[in-house]
Structure formats: structure tokens, C-alpha cells
C-alpha positions in Angstrom: -4.7 -76.8 49.1 -3.9 -76.2 45.5 -5.2 -73.5 44.3 -6.2 -74.8 40.8 -8.8 -78.2 40.4 -5.8 -81.2 39.9 -5.2 -81.5 36.2 -7.3 -84.2 33.9 -5.3 -86.8 33.8 -4.4 -88.0 30.3 -6.3 -90.4 28.6 -3.3 -92.6 28.2 -1.4 -92.4 31.7 0.4 -95.6 32.0 -1.3 -95.8 35.7 -4.5 -95.8 34.0 -3.5 -97.9 30.9 -2.3 -100.8 34.0 -5.9 -100.5 35.5 -8.1 -100.4 32.6 -6.3 -103.7 30.9 -6.8 -105.7 34.1 -10.0 -104.4 34.3 -10.8 -105.3 30.7 -10.0 -108.4 31.1 -12.7 -108.9 34.2 -14.9 -107.5 31.8 -14.9 -110.4 29.5 -16.9 -112.4 32.0 -20.1 -113.2 30.3 -22.0 -112.4 33.4 -20.9 -109.0 33.2 -20.5 -108.8 28.9 -23.8 -109.6 28.1 -24.9 -106.2 29.3 -23.5 -105.3 25.7 -25.3 -107.7 23.9 -23.3 -106.9 20.7 -19.8 -107.5 22.0 -21.4 -110.5 23.9 -22.2 -112.2 20.9 -18.2 -111.0 19.3 -17.2 -113.6 22.6 -19.2 -116.2 21.4 -17.8 -115.6 17.8 -14.3 -115.8 19.1 -14.9 -118.6 21.1 -16.3 -120.6 18.3 -12.9 -119.7 16.3 -10.5 -120.9 19.3 -12.5 -124.6 18.9 -12.0 -124.4 14.8 -8.1 -123.3 15.8 -8.3 -126.4 18.3 -9.3 -128.6 15.0 -7.2 -127.4 13.0 -4.1 -128.4 15.4 -5.8 -132.0 15.2 -6.1 -131.6 11.2 -9.6 -132.4 11.6 -10.5 -128.9 10.2 -9.5 -128.3 6.2 -8.0 -124.9 7.0 -4.4 -124.0 8.3 -4.1 -123.9 11.8 -2.1 -120.4 11.5 -5.2 -118.9 9.6 -8.0 -120.0 12.4 -5.8 -119.4 15.1 -4.9 -115.7 13.7 -8.6 -115.0 13.0 -9.7 -116.4 16.8 -6.6 -114.1 18.1 -8.1 -111.2 16.5 -11.7 -111.9 17.3 -10.5 -112.2 21.0 -8.5 -108.8 20.9 -11.8 -107.6 19.2 -13.6 -108.1 22.2 -10.9 -107.2 25.0 -10.2 -103.9 23.2 -14.3 -103.1 23.5 -13.9 -103.8 27.3 -10.6 -102.1 27.3 -12.3 -98.7 26.2 -14.8 -98.9 28.7 -12.7 -99.4 31.3 -10.1 -97.0 30.4 -13.2 -94.4 30.7 -14.0 -95.6 33.9 -10.9 -95.7 34.9 -10.6 -92.0 34.8 -13.7 -91.2 37.1 -12.4 -94.1 39.5 -8.9 -92.0 40.0 -10.8 -88.4 40.2 -13.1 -90.3 42.8 -9.9 -91.6 44.9 -8.8 -88.3 44.8 -12.0 -86.8 46.7 -11.9 -89.8 48.7 -8.4 -88.6 50.2 -10.2 -85.3 51.4 -12.2 -87.3 53.6 -11.0 -86.9 57.1 -12.8 -88.5 60.2 -13.2 -84.8 62.3 -14.9 -84.1 65.5 -17.9 -81.6 66.0 -19.2 -80.0 68.4 -22.6 -80.8 68.5 -25.1 -78.2 69.9 -27.6 -78.6 72.8 -29.4 -75.5 71.2 -28.7 -74.3 67.7 -27.1 -71.0 68.4 -23.4 -69.7 69.2 -22.7 -69.8 72.6 -25.1 -72.9 73.4 -23.1 -76.0 75.2 -21.7 -78.8 73.3 -20.4 -82.4 73.0 -17.9 -83.6 71.1 -19.1 -86.3 68.7 -17.2 -88.0 65.7 -18.7 -87.2 62.6 -19.9 -90.2 61.8 -22.2 -89.8 65.1 -24.2 -87.0 63.3 -27.4 -87.3 62.4 -29.5 -85.2 60.2 -31.4 -82.0 62.2 -28.4 -81.9 64.7 -26.9 -78.7 65.0 -22.8 -78.5 65.2 -20.9 -75.2 65.8 -17.6 -74.7 63.8 -15.2 -72.2 64.3 -12.0 -71.0 62.8 -9.6 -73.3 61.3 -12.2 -76.2 62.1 -13.6 -78.7 59.5 -16.9 -78.9 58.7 -18.2 -82.4 59.5 -21.1 -82.8 57.5 -23.7 -81.1 54.4 -25.9 -78.7 56.2 -27.4 -75.2 56.1 -25.9 -72.3 58.1 -28.4 -71.0 60.5 -26.9 -68.7 62.9 -23.6 -66.4 61.8 -21.1 -66.0 58.6 -18.1 -67.2 57.7 -15.5 -67.4 54.7 -15.0 -71.2 53.9 -12.4 -72.8 52.4 -14.1 -75.2 49.7 -10.7 -76.4 48.1 -11.6 -80.2 49.5 -14.8 -79.8 46.7 -13.8 -77.2 44.1 -9.7 -77.2 44.1 -10.3 -73.5 44.4 -8.6 -72.3 47.1 -10.5 -68.6 47.2 -12.5 -68.2 50.2 -16.6 -67.9 49.7 -19.0 -66.4 52.3 -21.6 -68.7 53.9 -24.3 -67.3 56.0 -27.7 -67.7 57.3 -30.7 -66.6 56.0 -30.1 -66.4 52.3 -29.5 -68.4 49.3 -25.6 -69.2 50.1 -26.2 -71.0 53.5 -25.4 -74.9 52.2 -21.7 -75.6 53.2 -20.0 -79.2 52.4 -18.6 -81.4 54.6 -15.1 -81.6 54.3 -14.5 -77.9 53.5 -12.7 -75.4 56.3 -14.1 -72.5 58.2 -11.2 -69.9 58.1 -12.6 -66.9 59.7 -15.8 -66.5 62.4 -17.6 -69.2 63.7 -21.1 -70.4 62.3 -24.0 -73.2 63.7 -25.0 -75.7 60.7 -27.8 -77.7 61.2 -26.8 -81.0 59.6 -28.6 -81.9 56.0 -27.8 -85.5 55.6 -26.5 -88.7 57.5 -23.9 -90.2 57.5 -22.9 -92.0 53.8 -25.7 -90.1 52.3 -23.4 -86.4 51.9 -22.7 -84.5 49.0 -19.0 -85.8 48.7 -20.2 -89.6 49.2 -22.9 -89.0 46.2 -19.5 -87.6 44.2 -17.3 -90.3 44.6 -20.4 -93.1 43.9 -21.9 -91.3 40.8 -18.2 -90.6 39.5 -16.8 -94.4 40.2 -19.9 -96.2 39.1 -19.3 -98.2 36.6 -23.5 -99.4 36.4 -24.7 -95.9 35.3 -28.4 -95.7 33.8 -28.5 -96.0 30.3 -30.6 -93.2 28.4 -33.4 -93.2 26.2 -31.1 -92.5 23.1 -28.8 -94.7 24.3 -31.0 -97.6 24.9 -32.4 -96.6 20.9 -29.5 -96.8 19.9 -28.3 -100.4 21.1 -31.9 -101.5 20.0 -30.6 -100.7 16.5 -27.3 -102.2 16.7 -29.3 -105.3 17.8 -31.3 -105.4 15.2 -28.5 -105.2 12.6 -26.3 -107.4 14.6 -29.5 -110.1 14.1 -30.0 -109.3 10.4 -25.8 -110.1 9.6 -26.5 -113.1 11.7 -29.6 -114.4 9.7 -27.6 -113.3 6.3 -24.3 -115.4 7.5 -26.6 -118.3 8.9 -28.0 -119.1 5.5 -24.9 -118.5 3.4 -23.6 -121.8 5.2 -26.8 -124.0 3.3 -26.7 -121.4 0.5 -22.7 -122.7 -0.2 -23.2 -126.0 0.5 -25.8 -126.2 -2.2 -24.4 -124.0 -4.6 -21.4 -126.4 -4.6 -23.5 -129.2 -5.2 -25.1 -127.9 -8.0 -21.8 -126.3 -9.7 -19.8 -129.6 -8.9 -16.7 -127.0 -8.1 -15.2 -125.2 -5.0 -15.6 -125.5 -1.4 -18.6 -124.4 1.0 -18.0 -121.3 3.1 -16.1 -123.0 6.6 -17.5 -122.2 10.0 -14.4 -120.0 10.5 -15.1 -118.1 7.5 -18.7 -117.2 8.7 -17.4 -116.3 12.2 -15.2 -113.6 10.1 -17.9 -112.5 8.2 -20.3 -112.2 11.3 -17.9 -110.3 13.5 -16.8 -108.1 10.3 -20.3 -106.7 9.6 -21.7 -106.7 12.7 -21.8 -103.0 14.3 -18.7 -104.1 16.3 -16.9 -100.5 16.1 -19.9 -98.7 17.9 -20.8 -101.3 20.1 -17.6 -101.4 21.4 -17.2 -97.6 22.1 -21.0 -96.9 23.1 -19.8 -97.3 26.9 -17.0 -95.3 27.1 -19.0 -92.4 25.0 -21.2 -92.1 27.9 -19.1 -92.2 31.0 -16.8 -90.1 29.0 -19.3 -87.6 28.6 -19.6 -88.0 32.5 -16.1 -87.2 33.1 -15.7 -84.0 30.4 -18.0 -82.3 32.8 -16.3 -83.3 35.9 -13.0 -81.3 34.1 -15.6 -78.8 34.1 -16.2 -79.1 37.7 -19.7 -80.0 37.2 -21.4 -83.4 38.6 -24.0 -84.7 36.6 -26.4 -87.1 38.6 -27.5 -88.9 35.9 -26.3 -89.5 32.2 -29.8 -89.0 31.1 -29.4 -85.0 32.4 -26.4 -84.7 29.7 -28.3 -86.1 27.4 -31.2 -84.3 27.7 -28.7 -80.8 28.0 -27.8 -82.2 24.0 -31.7 -82.0 23.1 -32.4 -78.5 25.0 -34.3 -75.9 22.7 -35.0 -73.1 25.6 -32.7 -71.8 27.9 -33.7 -69.9 31.1 -31.1 -68.0 32.7 -31.0 -65.6 35.4 -29.9 -62.3 34.6 -27.9 -61.5 38.1 -24.4 -63.6 38.0 -25.4 -64.9 34.8 -25.8 -62.3 32.1 -24.8 -59.5 34.0 -21.7 -59.4 36.2 -23.9 -59.4 39.1 -23.2 -55.7 40.8 -24.3 -52.6 39.9 -21.5 -50.0 38.9 -21.6 -46.6 39.2 -21.1 -45.0 35.6 -22.2 -41.6 35.3 -23.3 -38.8 37.6 -25.8 -36.9 36.0 -26.3 -33.0 37.3 -29.4 -31.6 37.7 -30.9 -27.9 38.5 -28.0 -26.1 37.9 -25.3 -28.1 39.6 -22.2 -29.8 37.9 -21.0 -33.2 37.8 -18.4 -32.5 40.3 -20.6 -31.4 43.0 -22.4 -34.7 42.1 -19.6 -36.7 42.3 -18.2 -34.7 45.9 -21.5 -35.2 47.2 -22.0 -39.4 45.8 -18.8 -39.6 47.4 -19.6 -38.7 50.8 -22.7 -40.4 50.9 -21.2 -44.0 49.7 -17.5 -43.7 52.2 -19.1 -45.9 54.5 -21.3 -48.1 52.2 -19.8 -51.5 51.8 -21.7 -52.6 49.2 -20.3 -53.4 45.9 -22.6 -50.7 44.4 -21.6 -48.2 47.0 -17.9 -49.0 47.0 -18.0 -48.4 42.7 -19.1 -44.9 43.3 -16.1 -44.2 45.8 -13.9 -45.7 42.6 -15.9 -43.7 39.8 -15.5 -40.2 41.8 -11.4 -40.7 42.3 -11.1 -42.4 38.7 -13.2 -39.2 37.1 -12.3 -36.2 39.3 -9.2 -37.5 41.5 -11.5 -37.0 44.5 -10.4 -38.7 47.7 -11.4 -39.2 51.1 -10.0 -42.3 52.9 -12.0 -41.5 56.6 -14.6 -39.6 57.7 -14.4 -37.1 60.5 -14.8 -38.9 63.8 -18.0 -36.7 64.8 -19.6 -37.9 61.6 -22.9 -39.8 61.7 -23.8 -42.9 59.6 -26.9 -42.9 58.1 -27.4 -47.1 56.9 -29.6 -48.1 54.0 -33.0 -49.5 55.2 -36.3 -50.9 53.8 -38.2 -48.3 55.1 -36.3 -45.4 54.1 -34.4 -46.7 50.8 -31.9 -44.5 51.4 -28.4 -44.1 53.0 -25.7 -41.2 53.6 -23.9 -39.8 56.4 -24.1 -36.3 58.6 -21.2 -34.5 58.8 -20.3 -31.3 59.8 -23.8 -30.1 59.5 -24.2 -31.1 56.4 -26.5 -34.1 55.7 -25.3 -35.9 52.4 -28.3 -38.8 51.1 -28.6 -41.1 48.5 -31.1 -43.3 47.3 -34.6 -43.8 45.4 -35.6 -40.8 43.4 -39.4 -40.9 45.9 -37.4 -41.4 48.9 -34.6 -38.4 48.5 -37.5 -36.3 47.2 -39.7 -36.9 50.0 -36.7 -36.9 52.7 -35.3 -33.1 50.8 -39.3 -31.7 50.8 -40.1 -33.4 54.4 -37.4 -31.4 55.9 -36.9 -28.2 53.9 -40.0 -28.1 51.9 -38.0 -28.0 48.6 -39.3 -29.1 45.6 -37.4 -31.4 43.2 -35.7 -29.9 40.4 -37.7 -30.2 36.9 -35.7 -32.1 35.0 -35.0 -34.8 37.7 -38.1 -36.8 36.4 -37.3 -36.7 33.2 -33.1 -38.1 34.1 -34.9 -40.9 36.3 -36.8 -42.3 33.8 -34.3 -42.1 30.7 -31.9 -43.9 33.4 -34.8 -46.6 34.1 -35.5 -46.6 30.6 -32.0 -47.6 29.4 -32.2 -50.4 32.1 -29.8 -49.0 34.7 -30.8 -47.9 38.1 -31.0 -44.4 39.1 -29.9 -43.1 42.4 -30.4 -39.6 43.4 -28.0 -37.8 45.4 -29.0 -34.5 47.5 -27.1 -32.1 50.0 -29.1 -30.6 52.9 -32.1 -29.0 51.0 -30.8 -29.4 47.4 -31.0 -32.5 45.2 -27.7 -32.2 43.2 -27.9 -34.8 40.4 -28.3 -38.5 40.0 -25.9 -41.7 39.9 -26.2 -44.3 37.2 -25.9 -47.6 38.2 -25.6 -50.0 35.4 -25.8 -53.7 35.1 -22.4 -54.5 33.2 -23.5 -57.4 30.6 -20.7 -60.0 31.0 -18.0 -59.5 28.1 -18.7 -62.0 25.2 -22.2 -63.1 26.5 -23.5 -61.6 22.9 -21.2 -64.1 21.3 -22.3 -67.4 23.3 -26.2 -66.5 23.0 -25.2 -66.1 19.2 -23.7 -69.3 19.4 -26.9 -70.9 21.5 -29.1 -68.9 18.9 -27.0 -70.9 15.6 -28.1 -74.1 17.9 -31.7 -73.7 17.7 -31.7 -73.0 21.1 -33.9 -69.9 22.5 -32.4 -68.0 25.4 -35.2 -66.2 28.0 -33.8 -64.2 30.8 -35.6 -64.3 34.3 -35.0 -61.4 36.4 -37.0 -59.8 39.5 -36.4 -56.3 37.8 -39.5 -54.1 36.2 -40.1 -54.4 32.9 -38.3 -51.4 31.7 -35.4 -52.1 32.9 -35.6 -56.0 32.1 -36.3 -55.0 28.3 -33.3 -52.9 28.1 -30.8 -55.3 29.5 -32.5 -57.8 27.3 -32.0 -56.2 24.5 -28.1 -55.4 25.2 -27.7 -58.6 25.9 -29.7 -59.7 22.9 -31.5 -62.6 24.4 -34.3 -63.9 22.7 -37.0 -63.2 25.5 -37.1 -62.4 29.2 -39.2 -63.1 31.9 -39.6 -59.7 34.4 -40.9 -59.6 38.1 -40.5 -63.1 37.9 -41.8 -65.2 41.2 -41.6 -69.1 41.6 -44.7 -69.7 40.5 -43.8 -67.5 37.2 -40.7 -69.5 36.6 -42.7 -72.7 37.0 -45.0 -71.8 34.4 -42.7 -70.9 32.2 -41.2 -74.3 32.4 -44.6 -76.0 32.0 -45.6 -73.8 29.1 -42.5 -74.7 26.9 -42.7 -78.3 28.0 -46.1 -78.6 26.7 -44.8 -77.1 23.3 -42.9 -79.8 23.2 -39.6 -78.4 23.8 -36.7 -79.3 26.5 -36.0 -76.9 29.1 -32.8 -76.0 30.9 -32.2 -73.4 33.9 -29.8 -72.8 36.5 -31.0 -71.8 40.1 -29.7 -71.3 43.5 -32.3 -70.5 45.7 -35.0 -72.4 47.7 -37.7 -70.5 45.7 -35.8 -72.3 42.4 -36.4 -75.6 43.6 -40.0 -75.8 41.6 -38.7 -74.7 38.8 -35.5 -76.8 38.9 -37.2 -79.8 39.5 -39.8 -79.3 36.8 -37.1 -78.6 34.3 -35.6 -81.0 32.0 -31.8 -79.6 33.0 -31.7 -78.8 36.4 -28.3 -77.2 37.2 -27.6 -75.8 40.7 -25.4 -73.8 42.1 -23.1 -75.5 45.1 -23.6 -72.6 47.0 -27.3 -72.5 46.6 -29.5 -74.0 49.5 -30.2 -77.5 50.0 -33.6 -77.3 48.4 -32.1 -76.6 45.3 -29.5 -79.0 45.1 -31.7 -81.6 45.5 -34.3 -80.4 42.6 -31.6 -80.6 40.6 -29.7 -83.1 38.4 -26.5 -81.4 37.7 -24.4 -79.7 40.3 -21.9 -76.9 39.6 -19.3 -77.0 42.0 -17.9 -73.5 40.6 -21.5 -72.2 41.1 -20.6 -70.0 37.8 -24.4 -70.0 36.4 -22.9 -69.5 32.7 -21.8 -73.2 32.8 -24.9 -74.1 31.8 -23.9 -73.2 28.0 -21.0 -76.0 28.6 -23.2 -78.5 29.8 -25.4 -78.1 26.5 -22.0 -77.9 24.5 -20.9 -81.2 26.4 -24.4 -82.9 26.0 -24.5 -82.1 21.9 -21.0 -83.2 21.7 -22.0 -86.9 23.6 -25.3 -87.2 21.0 -23.0 -86.3 18.0 -20.1 -88.5 18.9 -22.5 -91.4 19.6 -23.9 -90.5 15.7 -21.1 -89.7 13.6 -19.2 -93.3 15.3 -21.7 -94.9 14.3 -22.1 -93.5 11.1 -18.5 -94.6 10.7 -19.2 -97.9 11.9 -22.0 -98.9 9.6 -19.8 -97.1 6.7 -16.9 -99.7 7.3 -19.2 -102.3 6.2 -18.9 -101.3 2.4 -15.3 -102.1 2.2 -15.6 -105.3 4.4 -18.3 -106.4 1.5 -15.9 -106.3 -1.5 -12.7 -107.8 1.0 -14.6 -111.1 2.9 -17.7 -111.5 0.2 -15.9 -112.6 -2.5 -12.8 -114.2 -0.6 -15.6 -116.4 0.8 -17.4 -117.5 -2.5 -14.6 -117.1 -5.2 -14.3 -120.5 -5.4 -17.8 -121.1 -6.3 -18.5 -118.2 -8.1 -15.4 -117.3 -10.1 -17.0 -114.3 -11.1 -17.2 -112.5 -7.7 -13.1 -111.8 -7.9 -14.0 -109.1 -9.9 -15.2 -107.2 -6.8 -11.6 -108.0 -5.3 -11.3 -103.7 -6.4 -8.6 -103.9 -3.5 -6.3 -106.2 -5.5 -6.2 -108.2 -2.3 -3.4 -110.9 -2.4 -5.6 -114.2 -1.2 -9.0 -115.4 0.2 -7.5 -115.9 3.4 -5.2 -112.8 4.0 -8.3 -110.6 2.7 -10.6 -112.5 5.4 -7.9 -112.2 7.6 -7.1 -108.3 7.0 -10.8 -107.7 7.3 -10.5 -109.0 10.9 -7.5 -107.4 11.8 -8.8 -103.9 10.9 -11.9 -104.3 12.5 -10.2 -105.1 15.7 -7.5 -102.2 15.4 -10.1 -99.6 14.6 -11.7 -99.8 18.0 -8.2 -98.7 19.7 -7.6 -96.4 17.5 -11.2 -94.0 18.0 -10.6 -94.7 21.8 -9.3 -91.1 22.2 -12.0 -89.7 20.0 -14.4 -91.7 22.0 -13.3 -89.9 25.1 -12.5 -86.5 23.5 -16.1 -86.2 22.2 -16.8 -84.9 18.6 -16.0 -80.9 18.5 -19.9 -79.2 18.0 -19.7 -76.4 15.3 -23.0 -74.8 15.6 -24.4 -74.5 12.3 -27.9 -75.5 10.9 -28.8 -79.0 11.4 -29.0 -79.8 7.6 -25.8 -78.7 7.0 -24.5 -80.1 10.2 -25.8 -83.7 8.7 -24.0 -82.9 5.5 -20.7 -82.3 7.1 -20.8 -85.1 9.2 -21.8 -87.4 6.4 -19.0 -85.9 4.5 -16.0 -86.8 7.6 -17.5 -89.6 9.1 -19.6 -91.3 6.2 -17.2 -91.2 3.5 -14.2 -91.4 5.7 -16.2 -94.7 6.8 -15.8 -96.1 3.4 -12.6 -94.8 2.2 -10.6 -95.3 5.6 -11.2 -99.5 5.8 -10.1 -99.6 2.3 -6.6 -98.1 2.7 -6.5 -100.0 5.9 -7.5 -103.7 4.8 -5.2 -103.0 1.8 -2.2 -102.0 3.9 -2.5 -104.5 6.4 -3.3 -107.6 3.3 0.4 -106.2 2.3 1.9 -106.7 5.7 -0.1 -110.2 6.0 1.5 -111.6 2.2 5.0 -111.1 3.8 4.4 -114.2 6.4 1.6 -116.2 4.5 
């Protein structure tokens, strides 16, 4: 398997272009195109101009065939460019779905009679497995279906799903029990309870979502589509009334010619919001594709768009704000002892501690004092940590080394030796706890030597990310099971806006509901079964792929890399979709200004010669002016496809500044670009007219 995920396909990869062109022609079917009402009316207009071209060939139309034929050709290209944009966006998703489908292999599964390792089993095909069956998966074997580990622990290679070959631990009884069909056990053995029937697996859902061309439209997309239809209807009524008005004016003035059907059709298409209507489907599909490039699967377009409107962001402390494992950062002596004495005792007490915290104590002792002890003597006795004693350590050579919670170590020393704790111990323990760290007291026989300062390490750059979110108008809330003192210290260091300490599932749910009732859109991450109720309530719910099945089922976005900070990227992609749609809408509507100055004078100048003053672009003739506007209206669509697929870059700034910034670029740009473009096309058309 590849060590890294597949590189994203180029938007203009030749294979995608060929497939997209073929699909774009299929989408010309009116039964398909009617779902995009604006472009459906353009297709009807194209058919009308094709009829006028046929009449021109027979001499039944007063306009030259080259003119009606050229207008018809470019109107058809306008429709094709629209369907091509959508087909190209879909094509990238279908290509990725095809690569995922290749990872699916029909395997044999060991279906167990009893859900335990060592039970007898029957070999069956993966397609014969049903929900709640139990299978045994041993080293080197593929996991035959989605499920939860109910016995054992194993290293699993999930490259088939995430593209990353670094193995991950999957074990029973925790929040990292979910496994995905098609992944491989590379060490040990596990018993898996199947949680999905064939055809309903997570990989099946991923493939269906990625390649589906009939995604549900989001509320914002529907609202924009209603606006586009309304504008199209207004322009249709305006254009429809121009024909009788021009006939009346010709009769009254005694000169000029009425506006022809070809010109009326061209005018309607140029004034209708065809640019944004053509690119609208591609924008939404491309947003889901951009998330997939980040190894995130959105189960609906609604979820991504909701992310763009998020006001409140709930983040777990561990693994999101902090690195996830506490690290020893200092040895603090008490009772007249030295730092080195504390380090030596802490090293001895931690040599058999395989937790990340225990290993960090050993590393700090080596780095700070050069202390090394690779192995304990053969007669050493390991004292494992337990929830009852809340301490651990070793007995070696008649000496007892212990480390653990302050009250537990004090009780151990006092109970065995009757020694009182040093007076300053409570002060140091309280100081470390108030700073948001965890104090571990170290003892040697009857003496308490000092304290290990275990600190939650804030992720590098996380403060800048929270500042960026704050500038977007998003309030961040840290959720943690820590006590309020520790939570407050970490929240202050990470610079989150608020925190919820000692959080229980009902507390998370209540917090989300309170914010929603106040009118906010809420996003959160989670991976445990106890997160499922809150994930189901949140507007944007991101579940870790390593999480439990209930958490994944409650979410509307799945992070395949199980990196909780991806929520920040999801919010950014959501805002990109909303901004891209808004910016291209602004650009599309602004285009009409230039088209007024091109087509209106050209259509009516024979009746009202005074309108020639509006020909500020100095276009060569009425026919070249109309044809130039039609050509520009068509070619601007493919030119904007890369922007629709890539998305507008989001700039964190206050809403009013962002509005002014985008109006200057896409509003003013939408006026200037067509003036330049139509004039350039007119000069080119004039060479052949």
C-alpha cells in the first residue's frame, strides 16, 4: 500500500476531460437538464435559434445564415459548457470512487459459533455475513466487514480506506473499537461483531456518496436557485414585451425594423444569470470533493454548507487542543531533597510504566540529568497502577519507589511508615494543578521526595487557529473531563473563548441545545459512544473514523484520518462554498451591465438612432455586437470552471470588510471584464463579418 493518500486528480486531467465531455452531451437530455431551470430555458432558446438558422438557409428569414447559425452555435455551446462544468466536478468524484472500489476484495471470513478467541468457526464468504455475526480475524487477514472489536486487540493497516499505511490499534471496550471492512490486521487477533449487512458497509456508503450525481440541494442552494429563476422570469417578460414594442415603434416612426426572434433570444440568454446557473452544481460537488482530498467524507452537502454558517465550535481538549498525552516537564523537590533525587526515584518508578506519561518521565530524566537504566534487576517487583491505589512503581533491592496521586502517595507513606508529608508538598501540588498540569508525587521508602509536573502540551499554532476562527465570528468552546481549575488554565493558554469542565454526555447535549435555542449554528467533534447524543444534536457533527459505530452513525461528516483539528478545515471549506457561490453570483449579475451596452443599442438602433450613444465600446455593427455578447456569455463559463472547482480563497475578516472586498473584485470585475472581453471578441468577429 502507498504510504501517502493518492494525489488529487488535476481538474483538467485528459482522462477526466474526455469522460466529462461525453457526460456533458448526455446531460443535454431535457429530462436531465430540467433540474437546472435556467439552463433548461437556454436549451429551449438554443433550439429556437437553430430553427431560425434553418429558416435563414431557405431564405425565409431576413437575417443572414452566418449570423443566425453563429448565434445558435454559441447558445448550444453555452448549454454544453454548463453541463461540462457539472460533469467535470462529478468526474473527479467518480474517479476516486473507482479507486476505492478497487480496494474491495471478496474474502473469506471465519464466522464464530461463540464471540471469543479460540471458539470454533466456519469459513464463509464476506457476502454471507449478516449484522451481529462474529468473526475471527488473525494476523495478515483482511477484515471482511464493518464492525466493532468485542475481544482482543490488534494493529490494523487502514491504508485501503485512508491511504495512510501507519498501523493503528483497534481494541475492545473503548472508543477505538470500530473497524472498517477491507482493512488488514497486521499483528495479533481480534473478534469483530459485524455491524452492517453486505451493500451497507461504510466503504459502500463512501463510494455511493462520492460518485452520486443526484445529491440533495442545500437550503442556500435552493434559495439561490429560486432567485435565479425569478431573475430569468423577469428577463423573459422584458424580452417578450420588446417584440410588440418594437413593432409598434416601427409603425409609429415609419422607419427601422422590428427586433427579430434571433436577437430577442440572444438578448434573453445574455441577460439571464447563465454564468452562476451553469456553475452552481459544480460548486457544491467540488466542495465535497475538496473535503475528500483532505480525507474527510461529507455524508451530505447540507453538512458542508452548515459548516460555513457555524457560530459555535465545540472541541475536545485531548487530541484537538492538546497533543493527547501529558508529558513530564519538570521535577520539583520538597522536604530538602534535590531535583536529581526526585529524577532518580521518578526514573525507577517509571521504568516499567509503558504509558506515554511514564515514558516521558524516563525521557526527561535522561535529557536533564543523563540518567539511564535500560532494565531493572531480575528480582525487581513491578507495582502496576490500579484505580484503587492510584499509584505505581517498583520494589527493588529492598527499596520501594512509588509515584501517583498526591493523596494516594501520602496515604501510602503514612500508612506504612507513619511519616507526615513535607509542609510545602501541598503548596507545590496546588500550584501545579492551578497551572493546568497534573502533579504526580514521588516517594522512596518512607520519604516523599518531590513532584513530577505532567503537562498537557498545547498543539503548536493552535492559538493562531483559534484567533482565525474568532476573526470569522466563531466562538470556540473546549470540552474536557478535567476539573475546573485545570480546564481554566488550559483554556487560557490555548486562548479558547470558553470551556466546559467535568463534561458528561448530558452536559454536552445541554450546551448544544442552549446555543441552538439562542440562534447559533453549532459544530462538534466526537469519537465515543457517549458523544453520540451530542453529535446527533449538533448542526455539523464530525466523527472520527477510529470512533465507535454509534458515533459514526450519529455524525454527518466522517474524518478518515481521525484528526479532530480537521473540523477547522471543514469550516473553512464550508465558508469557501458559500463565498464562491456568492462571488460568482455577483460576477454573473454584474456582467449584465456590459451586455446592456452591447445588445440593447444593437437591437433597437434602427428604430431609435439616439441609442447609438450607448455604444460606448464602439462595436463594429449590430450583428457583431450581438454575436460578441453571445460568445462572451458562453466562453466565460469554462474560464470560470477552475475557480468553481477550487473555490474562492477565504479571508478571515469582519463581514462588512469581506463584503466590500468581494464587491470590489467580483462586482467591479464583473462589470469591467465583459467590457474588455466583448470588445476584443468584436474586433475578432469584424475580421470575418
